[in-house]
C-alpha positions as CSV (number, residue, x, y, z in Angstrom):
1,M,0.2,-0.1,-0.1
2,R,1.0,3.7,-0.4
3,R,2.1,5.9,2.1
4,G,1.0,9.5,2.1
5,R,1.1,12.7,4.4
6,E,-1.8,14.6,5.6
7,M,-2.8,17.8,7.8
8,R,-4.4,17.4,10.6
9,L,-6.4,19.5,13.2
10,V,-5.1,18.6,16.9
11,S,-6.7,21.9,18.9
12,R,-8.3,25.2,17.6
13,P,-5.7,27.8,18.1
14,A,-5.8,30.5,20.8
15,Q,-4.7,33.2,18.3
16,R,-5.0,33.1,14.5
17,I,-1.7,31.9,13.9
18,P,-1.2,28.4,15.0
19,D,0.9,27.2,17.4
20,P,2.9,24.0,15.9
21,G,0.8,22.1,18.3
22,D,-2.7,22.8,16.9
23,V,-1.5,21.0,13.1
24,R,0.4,18.0,13.1
25,L,1.5,16.3,9.7
26,V,1.1,12.8,10.0
27,E,1.8,9.6,7.7
28,V,-0.6,7.6,6.9
29,T,-1.3,4.5,4.8
30,V,-3.2,4.9,1.4
31,P,-5.5,2.3,0.8
32,D,-6.6,1.2,-3.3
33,P,-10.4,2.9,-4.0
34,A,-13.4,0.6,-3.3
35,P,-15.8,0.4,-5.7
36,G,-16.9,3.7,-7.1
37,Q,-14.0,5.4,-5.9
38,V,-11.0,6.8,-7.2
39,L,-7.5,8.0,-6.0
40,V,-5.7,11.3,-7.1
41,R,-2.4,12.2,-6.7
42,N,-2.3,15.9,-5.7
43,M,-0.1,18.1,-7.5
44,F,-1.4,21.9,-6.2
45,M,-3.6,23.1,-3.7
46,S,-4.7,26.0,-2.8
47,I,-3.8,28.5,0.1
48,D,-7.0,30.4,1.2
49,P,-7.3,33.4,3.0
50,G,-10.5,31.3,5.3
51,S,-7.4,28.5,5.8
52,L,-6.7,29.9,9.6
53,L,-10.2,31.1,10.3
54,R,-11.6,27.6,9.5
55,M,-9.5,26.5,12.3
56,D,-12.3,28.4,14.8
57,D,-15.3,26.8,15.8
58,L,-17.5,28.4,13.0
59,S,-20.8,26.7,14.0
60,R,-22.6,30.0,15.1
61,L,-21.8,31.3,11.6
62,D,-22.7,29.7,8.1
63,I,-18.9,28.9,7.1
64,P,-17.5,25.7,7.1
65,H,-14.8,24.8,9.3
66,F,-12.4,22.0,10.2
67,E,-13.1,19.7,12.5
68,L,-11.3,18.3,15.0
69,G,-8.8,15.4,14.6
70,A,-9.5,15.2,11.0
71,P,-7.9,16.7,8.0
72,L,-8.1,20.2,6.6
73,W,-9.3,20.7,3.3
74,A,-8.9,23.3,0.3
75,D,-9.1,23.0,-3.4
76,A,-7.0,21.1,-5.3
77,V,-6.0,19.5,-8.8
78,G,-4.0,16.2,-8.8
79,E,-4.2,13.5,-10.8
80,V,-6.2,10.4,-11.5
81,V,-3.4,7.3,-10.5
82,V,-5.9,4.2,-9.5
83,S,-9.6,4.3,-10.4
84,A,-12.6,1.7,-9.7
85,D,-15.2,4.2,-11.6
86,A,-15.9,4.1,-15.4
87,A,-16.4,8.1,-14.8
88,L,-12.5,8.7,-14.4
89,R,-9.4,7.0,-15.5
90,P,-5.6,7.0,-14.8
91,G,-3.9,10.1,-16.0
92,D,-6.9,12.2,-15.7
93,V,-6.4,15.5,-14.1
94,V,-9.2,16.3,-11.5
95,W,-10.2,19.3,-9.4
96,H,-11.6,18.5,-5.7
97,R,-11.6,19.9,-2.1
98,F,-9.1,17.2,-0.7
99,G,-6.0,19.6,-0.3
100,W,-3.9,19.2,2.3
101,R,-2.6,15.9,1.8
102,D,-0.6,13.7,-0.9
103,Y,-3.3,11.7,-1.9
104,A,-6.7,11.9,-2.1
105,L,-9.4,8.9,-1.6
106,A,-13.2,9.8,-2.4
107,D,-16.4,8.9,-4.4
108,A,-15.8,9.7,-8.1
109,A,-18.8,12.0,-8.1
110,E,-16.3,14.1,-5.5
111,F,-13.8,15.2,-8.1
112,R,-14.5,17.1,-11.6
113,R,-12.3,16.4,-14.7
114,V,-10.6,19.6,-16.1
115,D,-8.9,20.3,-19.3
116,P,-4.8,21.1,-18.9
117,A,-5.1,23.0,-21.8
118,A,-7.7,25.3,-20.7
119,Y,-5.2,27.6,-18.9
120,P,-1.9,28.4,-19.4
121,S,-0.8,26.9,-16.5
122,L,-2.5,24.0,-13.9
123,T,-2.0,26.1,-10.9
124,H,-4.4,28.4,-12.7
125,H,-7.8,26.3,-12.2
126,L,-7.2,27.3,-8.7
127,C,-7.3,30.6,-9.0
128,F,-9.8,32.8,-7.5
129,G,-11.3,34.1,-10.8
130,I,-14.4,32.5,-10.3
131,V,-15.0,34.7,-6.8
132,A,-13.8,37.6,-8.6
133,Y,-16.2,37.4,-11.2
134,I,-19.6,36.6,-9.3
135,G,-18.1,39.5,-7.2
136,I,-18.1,41.9,-10.3
137,E,-21.5,40.3,-11.5
138,L,-23.8,41.2,-8.3
139,A,-21.9,44.5,-8.4
140,R,-23.6,45.2,-11.8
141,V,-20.3,47.0,-12.8
142,G,-21.0,48.6,-16.2
143,P,-19.4,51.3,-18.7
144,G,-18.7,54.4,-16.6
145,D,-18.3,53.0,-13.1
146,T,-15.6,54.2,-10.9
147,V,-14.6,50.9,-9.2
148,F,-12.4,50.6,-5.9
149,V,-10.6,46.9,-5.0
150,S,-9.3,46.6,-1.5
151,S,-6.6,44.1,-1.3
152,A,-5.6,44.7,-5.0
153,A,-2.8,42.7,-5.3
154,G,-4.2,39.3,-3.4
155,G,-5.8,36.1,-4.9
156,V,-9.2,37.9,-5.6
157,G,-8.7,41.6,-5.6
158,S,-6.3,41.2,-8.7
159,I,-8.4,39.9,-10.5
160,A,-11.5,41.6,-9.8
161,G,-10.3,44.8,-11.0
162,Q,-9.3,43.6,-14.6
163,I,-12.9,41.8,-14.5
164,A,-14.3,45.2,-13.9
165,R,-12.7,46.9,-16.5
166,L,-13.7,44.7,-19.3
167,R,-17.2,45.0,-18.1
168,G,-16.8,48.8,-19.1
169,A,-15.4,50.2,-15.8
170,S,-14.1,53.9,-16.5
171,R,-11.5,53.8,-13.4
172,V,-10.2,51.1,-11.3
173,I,-8.6,51.9,-8.5
174,G,-6.5,49.7,-5.9
175,A,-5.6,49.4,-2.1
176,V,-2.3,47.1,-1.8
177,G,0.4,46.7,0.9
178,S,3.7,48.3,0.0
179,P,4.8,50.7,-3.3
180,E,5.9,47.7,-4.8
181,K,2.8,46.1,-4.7
182,A,1.3,49.5,-6.1
183,A,3.7,49.3,-9.1
184,Y,3.0,45.6,-9.6
185,V,-1.1,46.3,-10.1
186,T,-0.8,49.5,-12.2
187,E,1.9,47.9,-14.4
188,T,1.3,44.2,-14.9
189,L,-2.8,44.2,-14.1
190,R,-3.7,47.7,-16.1
191,Y,-5.0,49.2,-13.0
192,D,-5.9,53.2,-13.2
193,A,-4.3,53.9,-9.9
194,A,-3.0,52.2,-6.9
195,F,-1.8,53.0,-3.1
196,D,-0.1,51.8,-0.2
197,Y,-3.2,51.7,2.6
198,H,-0.4,52.2,5.6
199,A,-0.2,55.7,3.9
200,G,-3.7,56.4,4.5
201,I,-7.2,55.4,2.5
202,R,-9.6,58.2,2.5
203,P,-7.6,61.0,0.7
204,H,-7.4,58.2,-2.6
205,L,-10.9,58.1,-3.1
206,D,-13.2,60.0,-4.5
207,E,-17.0,59.8,-6.0
208,L,-17.2,55.8,-6.1
209,D,-19.6,54.0,-8.0
210,V,-18.7,50.0,-6.7
211,C,-16.4,48.9,-4.0
212,F,-15.4,45.6,-4.1
213,D,-14.0,44.6,-0.4
214,S,-12.1,41.7,0.9
215,V,-10.5,43.4,3.8
216,G,-13.5,45.5,5.9
217,G,-12.5,47.8,8.9
218,A,-11.1,51.0,7.5
219,H,-11.0,49.7,3.9
220,L,-14.9,49.6,4.1
221,E,-15.1,52.8,5.9
222,A,-13.2,54.8,3.8
223,A,-15.2,53.3,0.2
224,I,-18.6,54.5,2.2
225,D,-17.3,58.1,3.3
226,A,-16.3,57.8,-0.8
227,M,-19.6,56.3,-2.4
228,R,-21.6,58.0,-4.9
229,P,-25.4,57.9,-3.8
230,R,-27.2,54.5,-4.4
231,G,-23.6,52.9,-4.7
232,R,-22.8,49.2,-4.5
233,I,-20.6,47.3,-2.0
234,V,-20.0,43.7,-2.5
235,M,-17.8,41.7,0.3
236,C,-15.9,38.2,-0.1
237,G,-13.9,38.5,3.1
238,A,-12.7,40.5,6.1
239,T,-9.2,40.0,6.4
240,Q,-8.4,42.9,9.1
241,E,-10.6,41.3,11.2
242,V,-9.3,37.6,10.5
243,R,-6.1,39.0,10.8
244,S,-6.7,40.5,14.2
245,G,-8.9,38.2,15.7
246,R,-11.4,41.3,16.8
247,P,-14.3,43.5,15.0
248,H,-13.3,45.9,12.7
249,G,-16.9,47.3,11.7
250,P,-16.7,50.6,9.7
251,R,-18.0,53.7,12.3
252,N,-20.1,55.3,9.6
253,M,-23.0,53.5,8.9
254,L,-25.3,56.1,9.3
255,A,-23.9,57.4,5.4
256,V,-25.3,53.8,4.3
257,I,-28.5,55.0,4.7
258,G,-28.5,58.5,3.9
259,K,-26.9,57.4,0.5
260,R,-29.1,54.6,0.2
261,L,-26.4,52.3,-0.8
262,S,-26.0,48.5,-1.1
263,L,-24.0,46.2,1.0
264,L,-23.7,42.3,-0.5
265,G,-21.8,39.7,1.2
266,F,-21.7,36.7,-0.7
267,Y,-20.2,32.9,-1.2
268,T,-19.8,31.9,-4.7
269,F,-21.6,28.7,-3.7
270,D,-24.6,30.6,-3.6
271,H,-24.7,31.9,-7.2
272,P,-24.4,28.5,-9.3
273,E,-26.1,30.2,-12.4
274,L,-23.2,32.0,-12.8
275,V,-20.7,29.2,-13.0
276,P,-21.5,28.7,-17.0
277,R,-20.9,32.2,-18.1
278,F,-17.6,32.5,-15.9
279,E,-16.6,29.0,-17.6
280,A,-17.2,30.6,-21.1
281,E,-15.5,33.9,-20.1
282,F,-12.6,33.7,-17.7
283,P,-10.4,30.7,-19.5
284,R,-10.4,32.6,-22.6
285,W,-9.9,36.2,-21.0
286,V,-6.9,34.5,-19.5
287,R,-5.5,32.3,-22.8
288,E,-5.7,36.0,-24.8
289,G,-4.3,37.9,-22.1
290,E,-7.5,39.8,-21.3
291,V,-6.6,38.9,-17.7
292,V,-3.3,38.1,-15.9
293,I,-3.3,35.9,-13.1
294,A,-0.9,36.7,-10.5
295,Q,0.1,34.0,-8.2
296,T,2.6,32.9,-6.0
297,V,3.9,29.2,-5.8
298,V,5.2,27.5,-2.4
299,D,6.7,24.1,-2.5
300,G,5.8,21.2,-0.1
301,L,3.2,20.0,2.2
302,E,5.3,20.8,5.3
303,N,5.5,24.4,4.4
304,G,1.5,24.9,3.8
305,I,0.6,26.8,7.3
306,T,3.4,28.6,7.1
307,A,2.1,29.8,3.5
308,A,-1.0,30.4,4.7
309,A,0.1,32.8,7.7
310,D,2.3,34.5,5.1
311,Q,-0.9,35.2,3.2
312,L,-2.5,36.5,5.9
313,R,0.5,39.1,6.9
314,G,0.1,40.4,3.3
315,V,3.6,38.7,2.1
316,H,2.6,37.3,-1.1
317,T,1.1,38.5,-4.3
318,G,-1.6,37.2,-6.1
319,K,-3.1,33.5,-5.6
320,V,-1.2,31.4,-3.1
321,V,-0.3,27.8,-4.7
322,L,1.4,25.0,-2.7
323,R,3.3,22.1,-4.8
324,L,2.9,19.3,-3.5
């Protein structure tokens, strides 16, 4: 039988960054698949902004979390090595949600075959394009809009601004964590403007129609101040709160009422009706160079927790992918 490794949650961290004893990389025996199952050797897995958050007990929220004693999970791409189901064959490349392990064993229905040629890189199947796409669609971005994207050099924000431009936005502005990232966002991702939020946010914003927010806190507060009447704000994350472990709500909610703003929090799995449109448009945009996928690749399952912590600290640019 094969041997493989998997990352397990031993205890819920007292702080956002887990202590070494909170997680454990263990070696396990990997059995052959039973009838109807498939065994996949993982090649790449996604390091998500919510990975560390899911180590908490989130039963009070409608957010899936990791179970104590069980392996962590994340989106991953791998190759079928043994199949006991006619739907998949050895050599097929599949997407699934059994990351944080060398091998994934599950029913064939849990795996989705992907076309390795759909994107320039296999890692692009793990990008957050679907999150950015759905957010821009829900915000109804159109010709003439001025759009602000928080965390514009992150895995979601780096793509959201590019899609906003493709939908006709006249000006796209991004907040990032360093001057180097600001240069990358404007020069490579073709944002109209970008700024280091450490030097202030509000002075860089004015007359916004749309805000795509994944940070919350001070970013959201500044965006509310700068929104035009009946502006649209979509939210897919709150990294300021996740990073600190404390609530960071905006202090100007009266302006939301006065300006008749719309605020919408969303998850991608709530909008399956948009997936076919995404699959028809997004891979073509990437192949044709209309969208650049920013990413950082980190090697080794043993380095996954560090990669997640560094992502939360803003060390990396773009989508963070772990090569297994």
